[in-house]
DRENDO-1510 file (C-alpha; in Angstrom, 1 decimal, always signed):
<recs>
REC; n; res; u; v; w
REC; 1; MET; +26.0; -5.4; -53.4 .
REC; 2; THR; +26.7; -5.9; -49.7 .
REC; 3; GLU; +27.8; -2.9; -47.7 .
REC; 4; THR; +31.4; -3.1; -46.2 .
REC; 5; LYS; +31.3; -3.3; -42.4 .
REC; 6; LYS; +33.0; -0.3; -40.8 .
REC; 7; THR; +35.9; -0.8; -38.4 .
REC; 8; TYR; +35.8; +0.6; -34.9 .
REC; 9; SER; +38.0; +3.5; -35.9 .
REC; 10; GLU; +36.0; +4.3; -39.0 .
REC; 11; HIS; +32.8; +4.4; -36.9 .
REC; 12; LEU; +34.3; +6.8; -34.4 .
REC; 13; LYS; +35.7; +9.1; -37.1 .
REC; 14; GLU; +32.3; +9.4; -38.6 .
REC; 15; LYS; +30.5; +9.9; -35.4 .
REC; 16; TYR; +33.1; +12.2; -33.7 .
REC; 17; PRO; +34.9; +14.3; -36.4 .
REC; 18; PRO; +37.4; +16.8; -35.1 .
REC; 19; LYS; +36.6; +20.5; -35.3 .
REC; 20; GLU; +38.6; +22.6; -37.7 .
REC; 21; GLY; +40.0; +24.8; -35.0 .
REC; 22; PHE; +41.3; +21.8; -33.1 .
REC; 23; VAL; +43.0; +20.3; -36.2 .
REC; 24; LYS; +44.7; +23.6; -36.9 .
REC; 25; ARG; +46.0; +23.9; -33.3 .
REC; 26; MET; +47.4; +20.4; -33.5 .
REC; 27; GLN; +49.1; +21.2; -36.8 .
REC; 28; GLU; +50.8; +24.1; -35.1 .
REC; 29; LEU; +52.0; +21.8; -32.3 .
REC; 30; LEU; +52.9; +18.7; -34.4 .
REC; 31; GLY; +53.1; +19.6; -38.1 .
REC; 32; GLU; +51.2; +17.8; -40.8 .
REC; 33; LYS; +52.6; +14.3; -40.3 .
REC; 34; GLY; +52.5; +14.5; -36.5 .
REC; 35; THR; +48.9; +15.6; -36.6 .
REC; 36; GLU; +47.9; +12.7; -38.9 .
REC; 37; GLU; +49.5; +10.3; -36.4 .
REC; 38; PHE; +47.8; +12.0; -33.5 .
REC; 39; PHE; +44.3; +11.7; -35.0 .
REC; 40; GLU; +44.9; +8.2; -36.3 .
REC; 41; ILE; +45.7; +6.8; -32.9 .
REC; 42; SER; +43.0; +9.0; -31.2 .
REC; 43; TYR; +40.4; +6.8; -32.8 .
REC; 44; THR; +41.8; +3.6; -31.3 .
REC; 45; GLN; +41.5; +2.1; -27.9 .
REC; 46; SER; +44.3; +2.4; -25.3 .
REC; 47; PRO; +46.0; -0.8; -24.0 .
REC; 48; SER; +44.5; -2.2; -20.8 .
REC; 49; SER; +47.0; -1.0; -18.1 .
REC; 50; ILE; +46.8; -1.5; -14.4 .
REC; 51; ARG; +48.8; -0.6; -11.3 .
REC; 52; CYS; +49.5; -3.2; -8.7 .
REC; 53; ASN; +48.5; -2.0; -5.2 .
REC; 54; THR; +51.6; -2.9; -3.3 .
REC; 55; ILE; +49.9; -2.2; +0.0 .
REC; 56; LYS; +48.0; -5.5; -0.4 .
REC; 57; ILE; +50.0; -7.6; -2.8 .
REC; 58; GLN; +53.3; -7.8; -4.6 .
REC; 59; PRO; +53.5; -7.6; -8.5 .
REC; 60; THR; +54.9; -11.1; -8.8 .
REC; 61; GLU; +52.0; -12.7; -7.0 .
REC; 62; LEU; +49.4; -10.6; -8.8 .
REC; 63; LYS; +51.0; -11.5; -12.1 .
REC; 64; ASP; +50.7; -15.2; -11.2 .
REC; 65; ARG; +47.0; -14.7; -10.4 .
REC; 66; PHE; +46.4; -13.0; -13.8 .
REC; 67; LYS; +48.1; -15.9; -15.6 .
REC; 68; LYS; +45.5; -18.3; -14.1 .
REC; 69; TYR; +42.8; -16.3; -16.0 .
REC; 70; GLY; +44.7; -16.8; -19.2 .
REC; 71; TRP; +45.7; -13.2; -19.5 .
REC; 72; LYS; +48.9; -12.2; -21.1 .
REC; 73; VAL; +50.7; -9.8; -18.8 .
REC; 74; THR; +53.7; -7.5; -19.6 .
REC; 75; GLN; +55.6; -5.1; -17.3 .
REC; 76; PRO; +57.0; -2.5; -19.7 .
REC; 77; PHE; +59.2; -0.7; -17.2 .
REC; 78; GLU; +61.8; -2.6; -15.2 .
REC; 79; GLU; +62.1; +0.1; -12.5 .
REC; 80; TYR; +58.3; +0.1; -12.0 .
REC; 81; PRO; +57.2; -3.5; -11.8 .
REC; 82; GLU; +53.8; -2.5; -10.4 .
REC; 83; ILE; +52.8; -1.2; -13.9 .
REC; 84; MET; +51.3; -3.9; -16.0 .
REC; 85; ILE; +49.6; -4.2; -19.4 .
REC; 86; ILE; +47.0; -6.9; -19.8 .
REC; 87; LYS; +46.1; -8.6; -23.0 .
REC; 88; ASP; +43.6; -11.3; -23.9 .
REC; 89; ALA; +41.1; -10.3; -21.2 .
REC; 90; LYS; +37.4; -10.2; -22.3 .
REC; 91; PRO; +35.5; -6.9; -22.1 .
REC; 92; GLY; +34.6; -6.2; -18.4 .
REC; 93; GLU; +36.7; -9.1; -17.2 .
REC; 94; ILE; +39.4; -7.0; -15.6 .
REC; 95; GLY; +37.2; -4.7; -13.6 .
REC; 96; ASN; +34.9; -7.6; -12.5 .
REC; 97; SER; +37.8; -9.8; -11.3 .
REC; 98; ARG; +38.1; -10.8; -7.7 .
REC; 99; GLU; +41.5; -9.1; -7.4 .
REC; 100; HIS; +40.1; -5.8; -8.5 .
REC; 101; LEU; +37.2; -6.0; -6.1 .
REC; 102; LEU; +39.6; -6.8; -3.3 .
REC; 103; GLY; +41.7; -3.8; -4.2 .
REC; 104; TYR; +44.8; -5.7; -5.3 .
REC; 105; PHE; +45.1; -3.4; -8.3 .
REC; 106; TYR; +43.8; -0.1; -9.8 .
REC; 107; VAL; +42.8; +0.1; -13.4 .
REC; 108; GLN; +44.8; +3.2; -14.4 .
REC; 109; GLU; +46.2; +4.5; -17.7 .
REC; 110; ILE; +50.0; +4.7; -17.8 .
REC; 111; SER; +50.0; +8.5; -18.5 .
REC; 112; SER; +47.9; +8.9; -15.3 .
REC; 113; MET; +50.6; +7.3; -13.3 .
REC; 114; LEU; +53.3; +9.8; -14.3 .
REC; 115; PRO; +52.7; +12.5; -11.7 .
REC; 116; MET; +53.3; +10.3; -8.8 .
REC; 117; LEU; +56.3; +8.6; -10.4 .
REC; 118; VAL; +57.8; +12.1; -10.8 .
REC; 119; LEU; +56.7; +13.5; -7.4 .
REC; 120; LYS; +58.0; +10.3; -5.6 .
REC; 121; PRO; +56.1; +10.7; -2.3 .
REC; 122; LYS; +58.0; +9.0; +0.6 .
REC; 123; PRO; +57.0; +7.3; +3.8 .
REC; 124; GLU; +56.0; +9.7; +6.6 .
REC; 125; GLU; +55.7; +12.8; +4.3 .
REC; 126; PHE; +52.8; +15.3; +4.3 .
REC; 127; ILE; +51.1; +15.4; +0.9 .
REC; 128; LEU; +48.3; +17.4; -0.7 .
REC; 129; ASP; +46.3; +16.0; -3.6 .
REC; 130; LEU; +44.2; +19.1; -4.5 .
REC; 131; CYS; +41.9; +17.6; -7.2 .
REC; 132; ALA; +41.9; +14.0; -6.1 .
REC; 133; SER; +38.9; +12.1; -7.4 .
REC; 134; PRO; +38.5; +9.3; -8.5 .
REC; 135; GLY; +41.6; +8.4; -6.5 .
REC; 136; SER; +44.1; +6.8; -8.9 .
REC; 137; LYS; +46.9; +9.2; -7.9 .
REC; 138; THR; +45.9; +9.3; -4.2 .
REC; 139; THR; +46.0; +5.5; -3.9 .
REC; 140; GLN; +49.3; +5.5; -5.9 .
REC; 141; ALA; +50.8; +8.0; -3.5 .
REC; 142; ALA; +49.7; +6.0; -0.5 .
REC; 143; ALA; +51.3; +2.8; -1.9 .
REC; 144; LEU; +54.6; +4.7; -2.5 .
REC; 145; MET; +54.4; +6.0; +1.1 .
REC; 146; GLU; +53.8; +2.5; +2.4 .
REC; 147; ASN; +50.5; +3.7; +3.9 .
REC; 148; THR; +52.3; +6.0; +6.3 .
REC; 149; GLY; +52.5; +9.8; +6.7 .
REC; 150; THR; +49.4; +11.8; +5.8 .
REC; 151; ILE; +47.6; +12.6; +2.5 .
REC; 152; ILE; +45.0; +15.3; +2.3 .
REC; 153; ALA; +42.8; +14.3; -0.7 .
REC; 154; ASN; +40.5; +17.1; -1.7 .
REC; 155; GLU; +37.5; +17.0; -4.1 .
REC; 156; VAL; +34.8; +19.6; -4.7 .
REC; 157; SER; +32.1; +17.4; -6.2 .
REC; 158; LEU; +30.0; +15.5; -3.7 .
REC; 159; GLY; +29.4; +12.7; -6.1 .
REC; 160; ARG; +33.1; +12.3; -6.9 .
REC; 161; VAL; +33.9; +12.4; -3.2 .
REC; 162; GLY; +31.9; +9.2; -2.9 .
REC; 163; ILE; +33.9; +7.6; -5.7 .
REC; 164; LEU; +37.1; +8.8; -4.1 .
REC; 165; ASN; +36.2; +7.3; -0.7 .
REC; 166; SER; +35.1; +4.0; -2.3 .
REC; 167; ASN; +38.5; +3.6; -4.0 .
REC; 168; ILE; +40.5; +4.6; -0.9 .
REC; 169; GLU; +38.5; +2.0; +1.1 .
REC; 170; ARG; +38.9; -0.7; -1.6 .
REC; 171; CYS; +42.6; -0.2; -1.7 .
REC; 172; GLY; +43.1; -0.4; +2.0 .
REC; 173; ILE; +44.4; +3.1; +2.4 .
REC; 174; THR; +44.5; +4.4; +6.0 .
REC; 175; ASN; +46.8; +7.4; +5.8 .
REC; 176; THR; +44.4; +9.7; +3.8 .
REC; 177; ILE; +42.0; +12.4; +5.0 .
REC; 178; VAL; +39.3; +13.3; +2.4 .
REC; 179; THR; +38.1; +16.9; +2.3 .
REC; 180; ARG; +35.4; +18.5; +0.2 .
REC; 181; LYS; +36.0; +22.1; -0.8 .
REC; 182; GLU; +36.7; +24.2; -3.8 .
REC; 183; GLY; +40.5; +24.0; -4.3 .
REC; 184; VAL; +41.5; +27.6; -4.0 .
REC; 185; ALA; +39.2; +28.1; -1.0 .
REC; 186; LEU; +40.7; +25.1; +0.7 .
REC; 187; CYS; +44.3; +26.4; +0.2 .
REC; 188; ASN; +43.4; +29.9; +1.4 .
REC; 189; GLN; +41.6; +28.5; +4.5 .
REC; 190; LEU; +44.6; +26.3; +5.4 .
REC; 191; LEU; +47.0; +29.2; +4.8 .
REC; 192; LYS; +45.1; +31.6; +7.0 .
REC; 193; LYS; +43.8; +29.4; +9.8 .
REC; 194; THR; +46.6; +26.8; +10.2 .
REC; 195; GLN; +50.4; +26.5; +10.1 .
REC; 196; MET; +50.1; +23.6; +7.6 .
REC; 197; LYS; +52.8; +23.4; +4.9 .
REC; 198; PHE; +53.1; +20.4; +2.7 .
REC; 199; ASP; +56.2; +18.4; +1.8 .
REC; 200; LYS; +54.8; +17.7; -1.7 .
REC; 201; ILE; +51.7; +18.7; -3.6 .
REC; 202; LEU; +49.9; +17.4; -6.6 .
REC; 203; VAL; +47.7; +19.7; -8.7 .
REC; 204; ASP; +46.3; +17.4; -11.3 .
REC; 205; ALA; +44.1; +20.2; -12.6 .
REC; 206; PRO; +40.6; +19.9; -14.2 .
REC; 207; CYS; +41.1; +20.5; -18.0 .
REC; 208; SER; +39.7; +20.3; -21.5 .
REC; 209; GLY; +40.7; +16.7; -21.8 .
REC; 210; GLU; +42.4; +16.8; -25.2 .
REC; 211; GLY; +44.6; +13.9; -24.2 .
REC; 212; THR; +41.7; +11.6; -23.3 .
REC; 213; LEU; +40.2; +11.2; -26.8 .
REC; 214; ARG; +40.9; +7.5; -26.9 .
REC; 215; LYS; +38.7; +6.7; -24.0 .
REC; 216; SER; +36.3; +9.6; -24.3 .
REC; 217; PRO; +35.7; +10.4; -28.1 .
REC; 218; LYS; +32.9; +12.8; -27.1 .
REC; 219; THR; +35.6; +15.2; -26.2 .
REC; 220; PHE; +35.9; +15.8; -30.0 .
REC; 221; LEU; +32.4; +17.3; -29.9 .
REC; 222; MET; +32.9; +19.2; -26.7 .
REC; 223; TRP; +36.2; +20.9; -27.7 .
REC; 224; ASN; +35.9; +24.7; -27.6 .
REC; 225; PRO; +38.6; +27.4; -27.5 .
REC; 226; ASN; +36.6; +29.6; -25.2 .
REC; 227; MET; +36.2; +26.8; -22.7 .
REC; 228; ILE; +40.0; +26.4; -22.8 .
REC; 229; LYS; +40.6; +30.0; -21.8 .
REC; 230; LYS; +38.1; +29.8; -19.0 .
REC; 231; ILE; +39.6; +26.6; -17.6 .
REC; 232; ALA; +43.1; +28.0; -17.8 .
REC; 233; LYS; +42.1; +30.9; -15.6 .
REC; 234; THR; +40.9; +28.4; -12.9 .
REC; 235; GLN; +44.1; +26.4; -13.3 .
REC; 236; ARG; +46.3; +29.4; -12.6 .
REC; 237; LYS; +44.3; +30.1; -9.5 .
REC; 238; LEU; +44.6; +26.5; -8.3 .
REC; 239; ALA; +48.3; +26.2; -9.0 .
REC; 240; GLY; +49.1; +29.6; -7.4 .
REC; 241; ALA; +47.1; +28.9; -4.3 .
REC; 242; ALA; +48.7; +25.4; -3.9 .
REC; 243; LEU; +52.2; +26.8; -4.2 .
REC; 244; LYS; +51.6; +29.1; -1.2 .
REC; 245; LEU; +51.0; +25.9; +0.9 .
REC; 246; LEU; +54.2; +24.2; -0.2 .
REC; 247; LYS; +57.2; +24.2; +2.2 .
REC; 248; VAL; +60.3; +26.0; +1.0 .
REC; 249; GLY; +62.4; +23.3; -0.7 .
REC; 250; GLY; +59.2; +21.2; -1.3 .
REC; 251; GLU; +58.1; +19.9; -4.7 .
REC; 252; MET; +54.8; +20.3; -6.6 .
REC; 253; ILE; +53.6; +18.5; -9.7 .
REC; 254; TYR; +51.3; +20.4; -12.0 .
REC; 255; SER; +49.7; +18.1; -14.5 .
REC; 256; THR; +46.8; +17.9; -16.9 .
REC; 257; CYS; +45.4; +15.4; -19.4 .
REC; 258; THR; +45.2; +18.1; -22.1 .
REC; 259; LEU; +47.6; +19.3; -24.8 .
REC; 260; ALA; +46.4; +22.9; -24.9 .
REC; 261; PRO; +49.4; +25.2; -24.2 .
REC; 262; GLU; +47.0; +27.7; -22.5 .
REC; 263; GLU; +46.3; +25.0; -19.8 .
REC; 264; ASP; +49.9; +23.7; -19.7 .
REC; 265; GLU; +53.0; +25.8; -20.4 .
REC; 266; MET; +51.2; +29.1; -20.1 .
REC; 267; VAL; +50.1; +28.2; -16.6 .
REC; 268; ILE; +53.7; +27.3; -15.7 .
REC; 269; ASP; +54.9; +30.6; -17.3 .
REC; 270; PHE; +52.5; +32.4; -15.0 .
REC; 271; LEU; +53.9; +30.6; -11.9 .
REC; 272; ILE; +57.5; +31.4; -13.0 .
REC; 273; ARG; +56.7; +35.1; -13.3 .
REC; 274; ASN; +54.9; +35.2; -9.9 .
REC; 275; PHE; +56.8; +32.8; -7.6 .
REC; 276; ASP; +60.4; +32.0; -6.6 .
REC; 277; ILE; +60.5; +28.5; -8.1 .
REC; 278; GLU; +62.7; +26.2; -10.2 .
REC; 279; ILE; +61.3; +24.0; -13.0 .
REC; 280; GLN; +63.1; +20.7; -12.6 .
REC; 281; THR; +64.2; +18.2; -15.3 .
REC; 282; ILE; +62.0; +15.1; -15.5 .
REC; 283; ASN; +63.4; +11.6; -16.3 .
REC; 284; LEU; +61.0; +8.8; -17.2 .
REC; 285; PRO; +61.4; +5.7; -19.4 .
REC; 286; LEU; +59.1; +7.1; -22.1 .
REC; 287; LYS; +59.4; +9.1; -25.2 .
REC; 288; PHE; +58.3; +12.6; -24.5 .
REC; 289; ARG; +58.6; +16.1; -26.1 .
REC; 290; CYS; +59.7; +19.3; -24.4 .
REC; 291; GLY; +57.4; +22.1; -23.5 .
REC; 292; VAL; +56.3; +24.7; -26.0 .
REC; 293; CYS; +58.0; +28.1; -25.5 .
REC; 294; GLU; +56.0; +30.1; -28.0 .
REC; 295; TRP; +52.2; +30.0; -28.6 .
REC; 296; GLU; +50.0; +32.4; -30.5 .
REC; 297; ASP; +52.8; +35.0; -30.7 .
REC; 298; LYS; +53.4; +34.9; -27.0 .
REC; 299; GLN; +57.0; +34.2; -25.8 .
REC; 300; LEU; +57.1; +32.0; -22.7 .
REC; 301; SER; +60.0; +31.4; -20.3 .
REC; 302; LYS; +62.6; +29.1; -21.7 .
REC; 303; GLU; +62.3; +27.1; -18.5 .
REC; 304; VAL; +59.0; +25.6; -19.8 .
REC; 305; LYS; +61.1; +23.5; -22.1 .
REC; 306; LYS; +61.6; +21.2; -19.1 .
REC; 307; CYS; +57.9; +20.4; -19.0 .
REC; 308; LEU; +57.0; +17.0; -20.3 .
REC; 309; ARG; +54.5; +16.6; -23.2 .
REC; 310; LEU; +53.3; +13.0; -23.8 .
REC; 311; TYR; +51.6; +12.5; -27.1 .
REC; 312; PRO; +49.5; +9.3; -27.6 .
REC; 313; GLN; +51.3; +8.2; -30.8 .
REC; 314; ASP; +54.7; +8.3; -29.1 .
REC; 315; ASN; +54.1; +5.6; -26.5 .
REC; 316; ASN; +50.6; +4.2; -27.3 .
REC; 317; THR; +49.2; +6.0; -24.2 .
REC; 318; ASP; +46.7; +8.8; -23.6 .
REC; 319; GLY; +48.0; +12.4; -24.0 .
REC; 320; PHE; +49.4; +14.1; -20.9 .
REC; 321; PHE; +51.3; +17.1; -19.6 .
REC; 322; VAL; +53.4; +17.1; -16.4 .
REC; 323; THR; +55.8; +19.6; -14.7 .
REC; 324; LYS; +57.9; +19.3; -11.6 .
REC; 325; ILE; +58.3; +22.5; -9.6 .
REC; 326; LYS; +60.6; +23.2; -6.6 .
REC; 327; LYS; +59.8; +26.1; -4.3 .
REC; 328; LEU; +62.9; +28.2; -3.5 .
REC; 329; SER; +61.3; +30.8; -1.2 .
REC; 330; ASP; +58.0; +32.2; +0.0 .
REC; 331; LYS; +58.4; +35.2; -2.3 .
REC; 332; CYS; +55.1; +35.8; -4.2 .
REC; 333; LEU; +54.2; +38.7; -6.4 .
REC; 334; LEU; +50.5; +37.8; -6.4 .
REC; 335; LYS; +47.9; +39.6; -4.3 .
REC; 336; GLU; +44.7; +37.7; -3.3 .
REC; 337; GLN; +43.5; +35.7; -6.2 .
</recs>
C-alpha cells in the first residue's frame, strides 16, 4: 500500500505544532471557531505582494512590465494603486527580476504596509523610523514624501544596518539618514543634546512575531510567554522614549507583527496613563478587529478599542497590530526610563 503524500500544510503542522499555551491564548482572543481559522491559515503561504516604488516608476508602467513576464497582477485597493499582488510567478522569479534589482518595487507583505498608510508622511516632513531595518517602511515613507524632507532611520544591529542601507540605495532614496544606536538611547541623546522634534514617528517595535507564522513557521517553536513579557518591557521603553521626541500635535504609529496583548494594547494603555495623548480612529480598506480592553483580569483604557488588530484569516495577510497616536502636550508622568 502506497503512502499518501502529505500536503504542504500537513507537513508544516507535523513539523511545527503550536504550543498548548499559545492555543489557549488564541482561544481567549478569538473563540473556538476563530482559533481554528487562525491556525488553519497559519500553515499556508501568504500571497506574493509587492509595493511599487513610485520614486522610480509608476504603477501602470510597472504592471505592464509584469504582464510581459506572464504574471497575473491585481491591485486590491483602488486608493493605493502601488500595492500589487502577483500570481503565476515561479519561485524566486519576483526577487530575481530586473525590476526588483533596479529598485522599481519592494517585496512587502500587505500588513507591513499599513503603518505608513496610516501615518501618511508628507513631502518636507521630519520623520523618525526608530526600528527601521530591513527598510520596507522607510522606503515606503520616502516614496510618500516624494524623496523630500528628512527621515532618520535607526537600527541597532550592524548586520541589519547593512541590509537597510542596501535597500535604501536600491530604491533610490536620498532623503534618509541611517543611524545605528539602541532605540531608547538614541531618543534620550537627541532629547538631551539637540532641539530635534519630529513631525511624525514610527515605532514598529521588535516583537514575538505571532503574526508572521505564515512566512516563519519556526515561530511556533520559539513561542514563549516569558519572552513576551520581556519584549513588552522593551517596547514600553521604546514607545515612551519616542513620544518625548514627537512635536505637540504630531502623530506616532506604534505597530507590531504580533497578536499578544502584552505587546500591543497593554503598551498603548501604558502610554495613555503616562502621556497626554489621543488614540485616533484608523480607516483602512481591510477587515479588522478592535483592540482588546481586557486581558488576564486587567482592565485597560477603553481608548485601546481604536487600535487595529489584523488577523490573517480576515484578509489573507499576515497578522498585525497598529495604533495611531496624536500628542496633545509635552506632559509626561514618567521619570527616566
